[in-house]
N, C-alpha and C positions, 0 to 999 in steps of 0.2 A: 821214408824217415815217418817213424809213430807219433800221430797228434795226440796229444793230451790235451785233457777238459776241464774244468771245477764249474761244480753249479754247487751254486749258495742261497737259497731261497728265503731272502730277508723280511720279505713278510712274514714268512714263520718266527721269525728270531724274533720283528715287531709281536707278532701275537705272545709269543712266551713273553717276551717283557708289557706288556700288558694284563698276563694272566698273572705271572709272581707279583705285578705289584697287589694284584689283588689279595694273593697270599698273604704276602705282606702286610695289609689293611686287618686281614684277617686275624694274624698274628697277633699284631698292635691292640687292636681293641677288646684283646681277652681284657676279663676284665679282674682285679684281682679278691683271690678268694679265700687272706687269710682271717677275712672279720670271718666267714662261714663257719669258721672251727669250733667256736664254742657250742654248735649247734649239736655238736657229737656227744658232747656230755660228758665221757666219759675225759678225764683226765691226761692219758697215757697217749687217749689217742687223735686227745686236741690238740697234741705239742706233736706228735706225727701230719696230722693236716698242715698245720702250724708250718711245719720244715719241710714239708713237700712242695709246700705253695708258694716259699718263698725262692725256694730250689727252683722251682716252674717260669716263677715270673721272670728271673735273672734268665734263664735259659729262652722263654720264649722271645724274651731283647734282643737275644746274641740272633738267633733263628732268624726274625726278620730283616734285622740289620744285613746280614750275609744274604738273606732270600733277593732283599734290595742289590744287594753290589751284586749278586748275579743277574741278574734282571737288566742292571744296568748295566753289565759287560755283553747280555746279548744284542742291546740298541746300540752299541759302539760296536760291535763286529760289522751290523747290518749295516751300520751306516759308514764304515769302513770298506766294504766291498760293493753297495754303491758308489760312492767315491769313486774307487778304484774302478771300475766296470765304466764310468760318464768321463772318468780320465783317459781308457784307453780306445773308448770310440772316440772322444773327440781327437787323439793322435792321430789313429785310424784315417779318420776324417782328413786329416791334414787341420782344423783347427787348433792347434796349438800352440 
C-alpha cells in the first residue's frame, strides 16, 4: 500500500503572518494626499489629483483590511496544523 505524507512548514506561515502585518501597517500609515493637490496650480489638475487621492485612500484601506485577513488566515492555518500534529502524536503515543 502506498504511503502518503503532508508536510506544512508552519514557521513559514507564521513568518508570512508577520510580513503581511508589516505590509498592512505600511498601507495604514500612508498619508492622505488631498491637501497636497492645491500645490499643482492648475484647477483641472488639482481636481484630478484630489479625485485620485480620495479613490486611492479608499482602495488603500480595503487593501490593508484584505492583507490583514490574509495574514490572520495564514496564522490560523499554522495553528490548525500544529494542533492536529500534536493530537495525532498524542494519539500515536497513547496519551489520549
